[in-house]
gemmi code that builds the backbone of each chain (N, CA, C; Angstrom):
import gemmi

chains = {
    "A": [
        ("MET", (0.825, -1.207, 0.000), (0.000, 0.000, 0.000), (0.861, 1.259, 0.000)),
        ("SER", (1.859, 1.230, 0.858), (2.671, 2.435, 0.974), (3.383, 2.750, -0.339)),
        ("THR", (3.700, 1.729, -1.104), (4.360, 1.995, -2.384), (3.406, 2.701, -3.335)),
        ("ASP", (2.127, 2.352, -3.261), (1.139, 3.044, -4.106), (1.097, 4.527, -3.799)),
        ("ILE", (1.140, 4.814, -2.525), (1.103, 6.222, -2.124), (2.366, 6.928, -2.607)),
        ("ALA", (3.471, 6.252, -2.428), (4.731, 6.835, -2.863), (4.695, 7.131, -4.361)),
        ("LYS", (4.104, 6.218, -5.121), (4.018, 6.408, -6.567), (3.179, 7.626, -6.908)),
        ("LYS", (2.085, 7.771, -6.200), (1.213, 8.917, -6.448), (1.950, 10.215, -6.182)),
        ("GLU", (2.687, 10.224, -5.082), (3.426, 11.430, -4.743), (4.475, 11.725, -5.806)),
        ("ALA", (5.097, 10.675, -6.281), (6.148, 10.844, -7.275), (5.599, 11.473, -8.542)),
        ("SER", (4.417, 11.043, -8.958), (3.894, 11.548, -10.213), (3.326, 12.960, -10.066)),
        ("ALA", (3.170, 13.411, -8.834), (2.599, 14.732, -8.638), (3.578, 15.848, -8.993)),
        ("LEU", (4.857, 15.538, -8.980), (5.841, 16.572, -9.302), (5.897, 16.796, -10.806)),
        ("PRO", (6.111, 18.033, -11.223), (6.224, 18.279, -12.662), (7.502, 17.678, -13.236)),
        ("ASN", (7.443, 17.317, -14.490), (8.617, 16.753, -15.162), (9.314, 17.814, -15.987)),
        ("TYR", (10.605, 17.838, -15.863), (11.384, 18.781, -16.654), (12.414, 18.027, -17.469)),
        ("ALA", (12.657, 18.502, -18.663), (13.809, 18.023, -19.412), (14.924, 19.011, -19.122)),
        ("PRO", (15.968, 18.597, -18.425), (16.999, 19.573, -18.067), (17.700, 20.134, -19.303)),
        ("ALA", (18.021, 21.412, -19.257), (18.769, 22.035, -20.350), (20.113, 21.336, -20.454)),
        ("SER", (20.537, 21.057, -21.679), (21.792, 20.318, -21.817), (22.664, 20.882, -22.926)),
        ("ASP", (23.940, 20.715, -22.734), (24.941, 21.069, -23.746), (25.652, 19.800, -24.141)),
        ("ILE", (25.959, 19.680, -25.414), (26.816, 18.576, -25.844), (28.076, 19.198, -26.428)),
        ("VAL", (29.185, 18.894, -25.818), (30.443, 19.532, -26.209), (31.468, 18.461, -26.527)),
        ("GLU", (32.170, 18.667, -27.608), (33.281, 17.783, -27.910), (34.556, 18.473, -27.457)),
        ("MET", (35.237, 17.812, -26.538), (36.514, 18.341, -26.074), (37.610, 17.388, -26.524)),
        ("GLU", (38.821, 17.741, -26.183), (39.948, 16.924, -26.635), (39.828, 15.469, -26.178)),
        ("ASP", (39.345, 15.287, -24.941), (39.316, 13.936, -24.394), (38.055, 13.155, -24.767)),
        ("GLY", (37.115, 13.769, -25.418), (35.895, 13.068, -25.805), (34.686, 13.968, -25.714)),
        ("PHE", (33.525, 13.361, -25.636), (32.306, 14.148, -25.579), (31.872, 14.368, -24.127)),
        ("HIS", (31.294, 15.517, -23.898), (30.740, 15.809, -22.583), (29.296, 16.243, -22.764)),
        ("ILE", (28.415, 15.658, -21.985), (27.038, 16.152, -21.942), (26.882, 16.854, -20.603)),
        ("LEU", (26.508, 18.110, -20.652), (26.337, 18.885, -19.418), (24.850, 19.140, -19.216)),
        ("LEU", (24.369, 18.817, -18.042), (22.940, 19.006, -17.765), (22.751, 19.854, -16.511)),
        ("ASP", (21.901, 20.844, -16.634), (21.565, 21.680, -15.479), (20.544, 20.956, -14.632)),
        ("MET", (20.945, 20.574, -13.433), (19.997, 19.906, -12.540), (20.094, 20.517, -11.149)),
        ("PRO", (19.726, 21.777, -11.016), (19.854, 22.407, -9.705), (18.952, 21.748, -8.677)),
        ("GLY", (19.471, 21.614, -7.483), (18.677, 21.045, -6.395), (18.709, 19.535, -6.333)),
        ("VAL", (19.413, 18.900, -7.277), (19.483, 17.441, -7.284), (20.789, 17.008, -6.619)),
        ("GLY", (20.660, 16.192, -5.595), (21.847, 15.684, -4.922), (22.268, 14.362, -5.537)),
        ("ARG", (23.439, 13.909, -5.149), (23.969, 12.652, -5.693), (23.024, 11.480, -5.492)),
        ("GLU", (22.419, 11.435, -4.322), (21.584, 10.281, -3.988), (20.232, 10.315, -4.723)),
        ("ASP", (19.904, 11.445, -5.327), (18.627, 11.542, -6.044), (18.810, 11.400, -7.556)),
        ("LEU", (19.982, 10.979, -7.950), (20.288, 10.955, -9.372), (20.490, 9.513, -9.838)),
        ("VAL", (19.869, 9.180, -10.978), (20.020, 7.835, -11.525), (20.441, 7.957, -12.984)),
        ("ILE", (21.458, 7.195, -13.339), (21.899, 7.178, -14.731), (21.801, 5.742, -15.229)),
        ("ASP", (20.994, 5.536, -16.242), (20.800, 4.193, -16.792), (21.364, 4.129, -18.193)),
        ("LEU", (22.167, 3.121, -18.412), (22.702, 2.906, -19.747), (22.086, 1.622, -20.271)),
        ("LYS", (21.345, 1.771, -21.369), (20.646, 0.607, -21.891), (20.858, 0.591, -23.387)),
        ("GLU", (21.468, -0.473, -23.867), (21.839, -0.560, -25.277), (22.501, 0.735, -25.709)),
        ("ASN", (21.879, 1.454, -26.644), (22.584, 2.670, -27.061), (21.909, 3.946, -26.558)),
        ("GLU", (21.228, 3.807, -25.429), (20.584, 4.997, -24.872), (21.005, 5.182, -23.424)),
        ("VAL", (21.263, 6.421, -23.090), (21.560, 6.715, -21.695), (20.472, 7.649, -21.185)),
        ("THR", (19.875, 7.271, -20.052), (18.786, 8.063, -19.482), (19.230, 8.605, -18.130)),
        ("ILE", (19.059, 9.891, -17.978), (19.423, 10.542, -16.727), (18.144, 10.989, -16.053)),
        ("SER", (17.937, 10.568, -14.821), (16.775, 11.076, -14.111), (17.178, 11.490, -12.703)),
        ("GLY", (16.553, 12.512, -12.237), (16.872, 13.035, -10.915), (15.686, 13.775, -10.359)),
        ("ARG", (15.736, 13.989, -9.073), (14.643, 14.714, -8.450), (15.179, 15.860, -7.629)),
        ("SER", (14.610, 17.022, -7.877), (14.945, 18.171, -7.053), (13.883, 18.278, -5.975)),
        ("ALA", (14.326, 18.197, -4.737), (13.379, 18.216, -3.633), (13.277, 19.618, -3.058)),
        ("TYR", (13.341, 20.596, -3.915), (13.299, 21.966, -3.428), (11.998, 22.247, -2.670)),
        ("ALA", (12.101, 22.894, -1.572), (10.910, 23.327, -0.841), (11.235, 24.615, -0.120)),
        ("ALA", (10.273, 25.472, -0.032), (10.459, 26.698, 0.739), (10.628, 26.292, 2.202)),
        ("PRO", (11.362, 27.080, 2.982), (11.546, 26.728, 4.396), (10.200, 26.514, 5.073)),
        ("GLU", (10.194, 25.601, 6.009), (8.929, 25.218, 6.634), (8.225, 26.398, 7.274)),
        ("GLY", (6.959, 26.466, 7.026), (6.163, 27.522, 7.633), (6.232, 28.848, 6.896)),
        ("ALA", (7.135, 28.936, 5.914), (7.268, 30.194, 5.194), (6.270, 30.241, 4.037)),
        ("LYS", (5.894, 31.424, 3.699), (4.929, 31.631, 2.625), (5.698, 32.156, 1.407)),
        ("LEU", (5.444, 31.557, 0.256), (6.140, 32.012, -0.946), (5.514, 33.304, -1.455)),
        ("LEU", (6.361, 34.283, -1.676), (5.867, 35.556, -2.199), (6.034, 35.612, -3.703)),
        ("HIS", (7.026, 34.896, -4.168), (7.386, 34.981, -5.585), (8.050, 33.666, -5.949)),
        ("GLN", (7.557, 33.012, -6.953), (8.130, 31.709, -7.281), (8.421, 31.577, -8.762)),
        ("GLU", (9.619, 31.186, -9.056), (9.999, 30.960, -10.455), (10.457, 29.529, -10.694)),
        ("PHE", (10.857, 28.833, -9.642), (11.223, 27.431, -9.816), (10.641, 26.623, -8.658)),
        ("ALA", (10.557, 25.326, -8.869), (9.936, 24.466, -7.868), (10.567, 23.088, -7.939)),
        ("ALA", (10.171, 22.258, -7.005), (10.650, 20.880, -7.027), (10.146, 20.207, -8.292)),
        ("GLY", (10.894, 19.219, -8.760), (10.449, 18.540, -9.962), (11.301, 17.338, -10.262)),
        ("ASP", (10.827, 16.564, -11.211), (11.594, 15.418, -11.680), (12.253, 15.800, -12.994)),
        ("TYR", (13.527, 15.565, -13.043), (14.258, 15.813, -14.283), (14.461, 14.489, -14.984)),
        ("SER", (14.298, 14.480, -16.277), (14.568, 13.248, -17.001), (14.900, 13.577, -18.457)),
        ("ARG", (15.933, 12.918, -18.950), (16.297, 13.141, -20.344), (17.082, 11.954, -20.869)),
        ("THR", (16.838, 11.628, -22.114), (17.487, 10.466, -22.725), (18.333, 10.911, -23.908)),
        ("PHE", (19.496, 10.317, -24.018), (20.384, 10.616, -25.133), (20.743, 9.314, -25.844)),
        ("ALA", (20.799, 9.371, -27.150), (21.251, 8.206, -27.904), (22.756, 8.308, -28.059)),
        ("LEU", (23.439, 7.202, -27.869), (24.893, 7.206, -27.971), (25.313, 6.600, -29.302)),
        ("SER", (26.321, 7.187, -29.889), (26.822, 6.600, -31.129), (27.852, 5.530, -30.783)),
        ("ASP", (28.238, 4.783, -31.782), (29.225, 3.729, -31.560), (30.605, 4.302, -31.255)),
        ("ALA", (30.744, 5.592, -31.496), (32.052, 6.211, -31.261), (32.356, 6.356, -29.770)),
        ("VAL", (31.373, 6.054, -28.934), (31.575, 6.220, -27.498), (31.999, 4.897, -26.864)),
        ("ASP", (33.008, 5.005, -26.010), (33.478, 3.837, -25.282), (32.604, 3.680, -24.034)),
        ("ARG", (31.648, 2.758, -24.118), (30.644, 2.617, -23.057), (31.228, 2.238, -21.697)),
        ("GLU", (32.316, 1.517, -21.748), (32.897, 1.032, -20.488), (33.467, 2.174, -19.651)),
        ("LYS", (33.809, 3.247, -20.321), (34.544, 4.298, -19.614), (33.720, 5.552, -19.369)),
        ("ILE", (32.409, 5.449, -19.497), (31.560, 6.615, -19.243), (31.655, 6.998, -17.771)),
        ("LYS", (31.791, 8.295, -17.542), (31.931, 8.773, -16.172), (30.956, 9.909, -15.944)),
        ("ALA", (30.491, 10.032, -14.729), (29.552, 11.119, -14.432), (30.016, 11.863, -13.190)),
        ("VAL", (30.021, 13.156, -13.285), (30.404, 13.990, -12.141), (29.291, 15.001, -11.901)),
        ("LEU", (28.823, 15.065, -10.670), (27.800, 16.040, -10.318), (28.448, 17.113, -9.460)),
        ("LYS", (28.389, 18.345, -9.974), (29.031, 19.423, -9.221), (28.195, 20.684, -9.315)),
        ("ASN", (27.930, 21.294, -8.199), (27.159, 22.539, -8.143), (25.879, 22.480, -8.965)),
        ("GLY", (25.212, 21.345, -8.945), (23.940, 21.251, -9.654), (24.046, 21.002, -11.147)),
        ("VAL", (25.228, 20.709, -11.629), (25.395, 20.373, -13.042), (25.981, 18.972, -13.154)),
        ("LEU", (25.344, 18.154, -13.968), (25.863, 16.816, -14.196), (26.728, 16.848, -15.441)),
        ("ASN", (27.938, 16.382, -15.284), (28.846, 16.291, -16.421), (29.019, 14.815, -16.759)),
        ("LEU", (28.463, 14.433, -17.881), (28.538, 13.048, -18.313), (29.651, 12.962, -19.359)),
        ("TYR", (30.682, 12.250, -18.993), (31.850, 12.177, -19.879), (31.778, 10.910, -20.720)),
        ("LEU", (31.782, 11.097, -22.019), (31.684, 9.976, -22.940), (32.959, 9.904, -23.773)),
        ("PRO", (33.910, 9.074, -23.347), (35.160, 9.027, -24.099), (34.971, 8.363, -25.456)),
        ("LYS", (35.789, 8.787, -26.378), (35.733, 8.182, -27.708), (36.357, 6.801, -27.653)),
        ("ALA", (35.783, 5.916, -28.434), (36.321, 4.559, -28.469), (37.746, 4.588, -29.005)),
        ("GLU", (38.550, 3.743, -28.420), (39.971, 3.672, -28.757), (40.205, 3.560, -30.264)),
        ("GLU", (39.437, 2.679, -30.904), (39.706, 2.408, -32.336), (39.342, 3.586, -33.223)),
        ("LEU", (38.624, 4.587, -32.658), (38.229, 5.727, -33.484), (39.142, 6.931, -33.286)),
        ("LYS", (40.049, 6.808, -32.328), (40.970, 7.918, -32.096), (41.951, 8.009, -33.264)),
        ("PRO", (42.318, 9.224, -33.613), (43.264, 9.345, -34.730), (44.582, 8.671, -34.363)),
        ("ARG", (45.132, 7.922, -35.281), (46.422, 7.303, -34.995), (47.204, 7.161, -36.300)),
        ("ARG", (48.438, 7.032, -36.107), (49.308, 6.903, -37.267), (49.340, 5.441, -37.679)),
        ("ILE", (49.394, 5.241, -38.958), (49.415, 3.862, -39.434), (50.848, 3.489, -39.801)),
        ("GLU", (51.252, 2.453, -39.174), (52.620, 1.983, -39.417), (52.726, 1.387, -40.824)),
        ("ILE", (53.816, 1.688, -41.458), (54.040, 1.107, -42.778), (55.075, 0.004, -42.626)),
        ("VAL", (54.679, -1.099, -43.067), (55.606, -2.225, -42.964), (56.292, -2.396, -44.317)),
        ("SER", (57.603, -2.307, -44.291), (58.300, -2.501, -45.563), (58.620, -3.979, -45.744)),
        ("GLU", (58.530, -4.355, -46.942), (58.786, -5.788, -47.191), (60.115, -5.964, -47.899)),
    ],
    "B": [
        ("MET", (22.343, 53.980, -8.346), (22.499, 52.533, -8.571), (22.618, 52.284, -10.071)),
        ("VAL", (23.601, 51.506, -10.402), (23.782, 51.178, -11.821), (23.164, 49.803, -12.065)),
        ("ILE", (22.321, 49.755, -13.048), (21.718, 48.456, -13.374), (22.331, 47.971, -14.677)),
        ("ASP", (23.201, 47.010, -14.568), (23.779, 46.479, -15.805), (23.191, 45.105, -16.078)),
        ("PHE", (22.101, 45.097, -16.748), (21.498, 43.827, -17.126), (22.396, 43.163, -18.152)),
        ("SER", (22.362, 41.857, -18.155), (23.209, 41.138, -19.088), (22.674, 41.297, -20.494)),
        ("ASN", (23.459, 40.814, -21.424), (23.066, 40.952, -22.821), (21.876, 40.079, -23.201)),
        ("PHE", (21.360, 39.314, -22.243), (20.159, 38.525, -22.542), (18.918, 39.413, -22.529)),
        ("TYR", (19.085, 40.598, -22.009), (17.914, 41.422, -21.783), (17.794, 42.549, -22.785)),
        ("ASP", (16.560, 42.802, -23.095), (16.226, 44.018, -23.812), (16.049, 45.058, -22.717)),
        ("LEU", (16.972, 45.959, -22.604), (17.078, 46.767, -21.392), (15.814, 47.550, -21.039)),
        ("SER", (15.304, 48.336, -21.982), (14.192, 49.210, -21.611), (12.956, 48.392, -21.236)),
        ("ARG", (12.711, 47.356, -22.000), (11.539, 46.534, -21.719), (11.710, 45.841, -20.367)),
        ("GLU", (12.931, 45.409, -20.154), (13.204, 44.681, -18.923), (13.081, 45.599, -17.706)),
        ("LEU", (13.474, 46.824, -17.889), (13.353, 47.788, -16.791), (11.890, 48.011, -16.438)),
        ("ASP", (11.090, 48.203, -17.472), (9.659, 48.386, -17.243), (9.086, 47.202, -16.494)),
        ("ARG", (9.469, 46.043, -16.973), (8.962, 44.813, -16.384), (9.422, 44.675, -14.940)),
        ("PHE", (10.672, 45.054, -14.754), (11.260, 44.941, -13.420), (10.486, 45.786, -12.410)),
        ("PHE", (10.225, 47.032, -12.781), (9.528, 47.895, -11.834), (8.083, 47.469, -11.666)),
        ("ASP", (7.541, 46.971, -12.745), (6.172, 46.496, -12.696), (6.066, 45.288, -11.769)),
        ("GLU", (7.014, 44.406, -11.887), (6.905, 43.132, -11.172), (7.341, 43.205, -9.720)),
        ("THR", (8.303, 44.054, -9.444), (8.754, 44.099, -8.060), (7.700, 44.752, -7.168)),
        ("SER", (6.735, 45.415, -7.787), (5.733, 46.081, -6.977), (4.603, 45.139, -6.547)),
        ("ARG", (4.575, 43.955, -7.108), (3.524, 43.015, -6.669), (4.089, 41.604, -6.636)),
        ("PRO", (3.524, 40.777, -5.762), (4.033, 39.407, -5.725), (3.651, 38.632, -6.978)),
        ("LEU", (4.518, 37.752, -7.369), (4.294, 36.959, -8.583), (4.040, 35.522, -8.199)),
        ("PHE", (3.387, 34.829, -9.036), (3.196, 33.419, -8.773), (3.732, 32.585, -9.906)),
        ("PHE", (3.873, 31.321, -9.578), (4.589, 30.426, -10.469), (3.979, 30.342, -11.859)),
        ("SER", (2.671, 30.486, -11.919), (2.002, 30.330, -13.210), (2.458, 31.386, -14.213)),
        ("GLN", (2.917, 32.514, -13.691), (3.362, 33.556, -14.610), (4.798, 33.297, -15.012)),
        ("ARG", (4.965, 32.354, -15.869), (6.309, 31.962, -16.256), (6.931, 32.980, -17.193)),
        ("ARG", (8.166, 33.191, -17.045), (8.855, 34.102, -17.942), (10.314, 33.690, -17.967)),
        ("VAL", (11.001, 34.265, -18.925), (12.403, 33.912, -19.008), (13.193, 34.881, -18.156)),
        ("ALA", (13.684, 34.405, -17.058), (14.526, 35.211, -16.199), (15.704, 34.331, -15.839)),
        ("TYR", (16.840, 34.927, -15.710), (18.020, 34.133, -15.417), (18.911, 34.898, -14.472)),
        ("PRO", (19.270, 34.369, -13.371), (18.824, 33.088, -12.817), (17.448, 33.187, -12.172)),
        ("MET", (16.821, 32.039, -11.958), (15.490, 32.025, -11.387), (15.563, 32.235, -9.868)),
        ("VAL", (14.575, 32.954, -9.366), (14.585, 33.359, -7.961), (13.245, 33.019, -7.305)),
        ("ASN", (13.301, 32.512, -6.108), (12.101, 32.338, -5.283), (12.257, 33.197, -4.032)),
        ("VAL", (11.180, 33.804, -3.626), (11.215, 34.595, -2.404), (10.105, 34.106, -1.482)),
        ("ALA", (10.473, 33.863, -0.241), (9.478, 33.424, 0.741), (9.682, 34.228, 2.019)),
        ("GLU", (8.667, 34.202, 2.862), (8.825, 34.896, 4.144), (8.053, 34.156, 5.224)),
        ("ASP", (8.519, 34.293, 6.438), (7.702, 33.934, 7.590), (7.813, 35.093, 8.581)),
        ("ASP", (7.389, 34.881, 9.790), (7.391, 35.997, 10.730), (8.794, 36.519, 11.022)),
        ("GLN", (9.761, 35.602, 10.977), (11.109, 35.974, 11.386), (12.013, 36.432, 10.237)),
        ("ASN", (11.883, 35.754, 9.089), (12.879, 35.943, 8.019), (12.251, 36.126, 6.647)),
        ("TYR", (13.090, 36.652, 5.773), (12.841, 36.530, 4.342), (13.781, 35.457, 3.834)),
        ("TYR", (13.322, 34.687, 2.855), (14.183, 33.664, 2.264), (14.251, 33.917, 0.768)),
        ("VAL", (15.447, 34.052, 0.259), (15.625, 34.230, -1.180), (16.439, 33.044, -1.678)),
        ("ASP", (15.881, 32.285, -2.603), (16.583, 31.140, -3.169), (16.844, 31.420, -4.642)),
        ("VAL", (18.066, 31.180, -5.058), (18.444, 31.475, -6.435), (18.990, 30.203, -7.080)),
        ("ASN", (18.480, 29.918, -8.252), (18.911, 28.753, -9.014), (20.185, 29.101, -9.779)),
        ("LEU", (21.314, 28.556, -9.360), (22.566, 28.906, -10.044), (23.372, 27.657, -10.388)),
        ("PRO", (22.814, 26.756, -11.178), (23.561, 25.534, -11.459), (24.847, 25.823, -12.234)),
        ("GLY", (25.902, 25.164, -11.828), (27.142, 25.256, -12.583), (27.937, 26.518, -12.333)),
        ("VAL", (27.519, 27.320, -11.394), (28.293, 28.516, -11.091), (29.067, 28.238, -9.807)),
        ("ASP", (30.356, 28.408, -9.887), (31.187, 28.205, -8.709), (30.854, 29.301, -7.702)),
        ("PRO", (30.690, 28.923, -6.423), (30.355, 29.967, -5.435), (31.349, 31.126, -5.410)),
        ("LYS", (32.565, 30.858, -5.886), (33.564, 31.939, -5.900), (33.313, 32.891, -7.061)),
        ("GLU", (32.501, 32.470, -8.012), (32.351, 33.277, -9.215), (31.114, 34.147, -9.248)),
        ("PHE", (30.410, 34.203, -8.151), (29.325, 35.175, -8.142), (29.366, 35.992, -6.870)),
        ("GLU", (28.713, 37.127, -6.959), (28.731, 38.086, -5.867), (27.331, 38.245, -5.331)),
        ("LEU", (27.238, 38.309, -4.049), (25.955, 38.535, -3.410), (26.110, 39.815, -2.606)),
        ("THR", (25.338, 40.817, -2.960), (25.478, 42.113, -2.298), (24.135, 42.558, -1.736)),
        ("LEU", (24.180, 43.096, -0.574), (22.973, 43.668, 0.017), (23.157, 45.162, 0.015)),
        ("THR", (22.399, 45.822, -0.850), (22.475, 47.280, -0.875), (21.397, 47.796, 0.070)),
        ("ASP", (21.189, 49.067, -0.046), (20.210, 49.762, 0.766), (18.895, 48.980, 0.883)),
        ("LYS", (18.287, 48.705, -0.253), (16.969, 48.075, -0.236), (16.928, 46.828, -1.088)),
        ("ASN", (18.027, 46.471, -1.706), (18.004, 45.362, -2.648), (19.041, 44.310, -2.318)),
        ("LEU", (18.697, 43.098, -2.712), (19.663, 42.018, -2.661), (20.065, 41.753, -4.116)),
        ("VAL", (21.350, 41.819, -4.388), (21.816, 41.709, -5.766), (22.676, 40.464, -5.912)),
        ("VAL", (22.342, 39.635, -6.875), (23.162, 38.469, -7.216), (23.725, 38.724, -8.595)),
        ("LYS", (25.013, 38.536, -8.710), (25.670, 38.953, -9.928), (26.817, 37.990, -10.180)),
        ("GLY", (27.036, 37.643, -11.410), (28.140, 36.751, -11.704), (28.192, 36.412, -13.170)),
        ("GLU", (28.946, 35.375, -13.444), (29.076, 34.978, -14.835), (29.174, 33.473, -14.923)),
        ("ARG", (28.490, 32.912, -15.896), (28.630, 31.493, -16.154), (29.418, 31.357, -17.449)),
        ("LYS", (30.568, 30.726, -17.318), (31.468, 30.686, -18.463), (31.233, 29.430, -19.295)),
        ("PRO", (31.361, 29.553, -20.610), (31.199, 28.372, -21.458), (32.400, 27.443, -21.358)),
        ("GLU", (32.179, 26.193, -21.713), (33.275, 25.222, -21.737), (34.061, 25.432, -23.020)),
        ("GLU", (35.292, 24.986, -22.980), (36.068, 25.070, -24.212), (35.895, 23.796, -24.997)),
        ("GLY", (35.477, 23.930, -26.206), (35.273, 22.763, -27.044), (34.316, 23.090, -28.161)),
        ("ARG", (33.964, 22.060, -28.891), (33.073, 22.267, -30.024), (31.660, 21.902, -29.573)),
        ("TYR", (30.777, 22.858, -29.637), (29.414, 22.638, -29.175), (28.554, 22.009, -30.267)),
        ("TYR", (27.878, 20.942, -29.914), (26.901, 20.337, -30.816), (25.493, 20.774, -30.423)),
        ("ARG", (25.347, 21.030, -29.161), (24.056, 21.505, -28.677), (24.342, 22.457, -27.534)),
        ("ARG", (23.601, 23.562, -27.512), (23.838, 24.554, -26.461), (22.488, 25.074, -25.994)),
        ("GLU", (22.044, 24.573, -24.884), (20.749, 25.005, -24.352), (20.913, 25.766, -23.053)),
        ("ARG", (22.000, 25.484, -22.352), (22.185, 26.103, -21.046), (22.594, 27.554, -21.226)),
        ("LEU", (21.955, 28.423, -20.463), (22.259, 29.838, -20.579), (23.661, 30.106, -20.066)),
        ("GLN", (24.328, 31.005, -20.733), (25.684, 31.353, -20.335), (25.846, 32.858, -20.377)),
        ("GLY", (26.868, 33.305, -19.724), (27.187, 34.720, -19.773), (26.992, 35.408, -18.448)),
        ("VAL", (26.986, 36.713, -18.529), (26.907, 37.535, -17.328), (25.451, 37.609, -16.887)),
        ("PHE", (25.238, 37.489, -15.601), (23.863, 37.598, -15.116), (23.794, 38.511, -13.911)),
        ("GLN", (22.607, 39.026, -13.698), (22.355, 39.819, -12.499), (20.869, 39.775, -12.174)),
        ("ARG", (20.567, 39.562, -10.958), (19.170, 39.659, -10.527), (19.142, 40.559, -9.310)),
        ("ILE", (18.127, 41.367, -9.238), (17.962, 42.265, -8.101), (16.644, 41.922, -7.429)),
        ("VAL", (16.702, 41.677, -6.150), (15.481, 41.397, -5.408), (15.267, 42.565, -4.459)),
        ("ALA", (14.153, 43.244, -4.632), (13.855, 44.387, -3.765), (13.311, 43.863, -2.448)),
        ("MET", (13.929, 44.283, -1.356), (13.459, 43.859, -0.046), (12.357, 44.831, 0.382)),
        ("GLY", (11.214, 44.272, 0.662), (10.057, 45.106, 0.989), (10.146, 45.752, 2.356)),
        ("ALA", (10.953, 45.170, 3.236), (11.020, 45.685, 4.597), (12.464, 45.618, 5.058)),
        ("PRO", (12.818, 46.406, 6.073), (14.209, 46.388, 6.543), (14.609, 45.022, 7.101)),
        ("VAL", (15.869, 44.661, 6.881), (16.374, 43.387, 7.398), (17.580, 43.649, 8.295)),
        ("GLU", (17.880, 42.674, 9.140), (19.055, 42.756, 10.013), (20.276, 42.486, 9.150)),
        ("ARG", (20.929, 43.526, 8.729), (22.004, 43.389, 7.748), (23.138, 42.489, 8.239)),
        ("GLU", (23.406, 42.566, 9.536), (24.554, 41.825, 10.072), (24.284, 40.315, 10.130)),
        ("LYS", (23.014, 39.936, 10.114), (22.694, 38.535, 10.355), (22.281, 37.781, 9.100)),
        ("VAL", (22.475, 38.390, 7.956), (22.112, 37.722, 6.704), (23.057, 36.547, 6.468)),
        ("ALA", (22.480, 35.387, 6.157), (23.306, 34.198, 5.953), (23.011, 33.593, 4.582)),
        ("ALA", (24.051, 33.031, 3.957), (23.875, 32.420, 2.634), (24.534, 31.052, 2.602)),
        ("LYS", (23.904, 30.157, 1.881), (24.381, 28.777, 1.782), (24.204, 28.339, 0.334)),
        ("PHE", (25.153, 27.581, -0.180), (25.066, 27.136, -1.578), (25.122, 25.611, -1.629)),
        ("THR", (24.024, 24.980, -2.031), (24.036, 23.526, -2.128), (23.428, 23.082, -3.446)),
        ("ASP", (24.087, 22.145, -4.091), (23.596, 21.545, -5.340), (23.116, 22.594, -6.350)),
        ("GLY", (23.842, 23.659, -6.469), (23.488, 24.651, -7.477), (22.363, 25.588, -7.096)),
        ("VAL", (21.937, 25.532, -5.847), (20.897, 26.463, -5.403), (21.455, 27.291, -4.246)),
        ("LEU", (21.341, 28.597, -4.385), (21.798, 29.508, -3.338), (20.626, 29.848, -2.422)),
        ("HIS", (20.821, 29.644, -1.132), (19.771, 29.969, -0.157), (20.238, 31.141, 0.687)),
        ("VAL", (19.501, 32.199, 0.665), (19.844, 33.366, 1.481), (18.733, 33.576, 2.506)),
        ("THR", (19.139, 33.716, 3.747), (18.171, 33.988, 4.814), (18.410, 35.395, 5.326)),
        ("LEU", (17.379, 36.204, 5.272), (17.504, 37.589, 5.717), (16.538, 37.821, 6.881)),
        ("PRO", (17.083, 37.893, 8.096), (16.196, 38.107, 9.245), (15.551, 39.487, 9.185)),
        ("LYS", (14.288, 39.523, 9.489), (13.591, 40.809, 9.474), (14.036, 41.656, 10.656)),
        ("SER", (14.022, 42.943, 10.474), (14.361, 43.850, 11.569), (13.336, 43.713, 12.670)),
        ("GLU", (13.796, 43.904, 13.890), (12.885, 43.839, 15.033), (11.692, 44.763, 14.822)),
        ("ALA", (11.965, 45.897, 14.210), (10.931, 46.915, 14.059), (9.754, 46.443, 13.213)),
        ("VAL", (10.002, 45.515, 12.281), (8.906, 45.128, 11.399), (8.335, 43.747, 11.724)),
        ("LYS", (8.930, 43.084, 12.700), (8.401, 41.783, 13.088), (7.020, 41.943, 13.706)),
        ("PRO", (6.124, 41.033, 13.389), (4.796, 41.174, 13.983), (4.872, 40.966, 15.484)),
        ("ARG", (4.169, 41.739, 16.249), (4.157, 41.521, 17.680), (2.769, 41.813, 18.227)),
        ("LYS", (2.481, 41.160, 19.293), (1.170, 41.343, 19.918), (1.184, 42.636, 20.719)),
        ("ILE", (0.082, 43.318, 20.670), (-0.020, 44.571, 21.415), (-0.959, 44.359, 22.597)),
        ("ALA", (-0.435, 44.663, 23.750), (-1.251, 44.498, 24.948), (-2.295, 45.595, 25.015)),
        ("ILE", (-3.485, 45.198, 25.376), (-4.564, 46.189, 25.463), (-4.848, 46.474, 26.931)),
        ("ASP", (-4.777, 47.724, 27.285), (-5.059, 48.105, 28.673), (-6.560, 48.282, 28.860)),
        ("ASN", (-7.021, 47.805, 29.976), (-8.444, 48.013, 30.258), (-8.645, 49.396, 30.882)),
    ],
}
model = gemmi.Model(1)
for chain_id, residues in chains.items():
    chain = gemmi.Chain(chain_id)
    for i, (resn, *xyz) in enumerate(residues, 1):
        res = gemmi.Residue()
        res.name, res.seqid = resn, gemmi.SeqId(i, " ")
        for name, pos in zip(("N", "CA", "C"), xyz):
            atom = gemmi.Atom()
            atom.name, atom.element = name, gemmi.Element(name[0])
            atom.pos, atom.b_iso = gemmi.Position(*pos), 0.0
            res.add_atom(atom)
        chain.add_residue(res)
    model.add_chain(chain)
structure = gemmi.Structure()
structure.add_model(model)
structure.setup_entities()
């Protein structure tokens, strides 16, 4: 029973697709997502086949007993899915959450990195 | 007071809007593009100002309490690299929150967690609600 209630509460929060940047840096691709108010323990990253889904919950609340005079943001569920290309080395994906921004590091697969081709003389 | 709105703003329109909006409380349904987003709450003891500042290092923004306003100002810098998608707002930002009543300037406290700045501004003794004894 309690899980049913929990589910109802969960669905009551609005859903947001967090704003994201996709940047290619020297070391690979980075997906940056704005997830203010989301702590480490409220964040889930699922990698399934060629899709990575990031979901998190911001438990923002006005201080207890206080009345909101002006509101521009609220608690909510963040969720967004990205398709990964084969150029990404899935084993080495890393995620860092800092100051409310999730940095998902997607390194390029080894075989796709530029390399010099050895010439074998016969 | 110098108001240097960032380049995201159309200055004159934004000024009009600013004066229009600070004079009355706003509610969530009136969505608009403002950056960074601000919530203001109050109880008998304090005002609470919460600012959404994801990805801004606490060292890179300034929080100033002027005469009647609380000013948050800073810059969110872009990453170096080739952008394929750019949705997150970047650049210089400033928000001014007009304090409707005097606050205890010395006791203002700020905390930054998970990209949200929480500022607590205790109300001045003079404006705190108090019961008035009635003499018979």
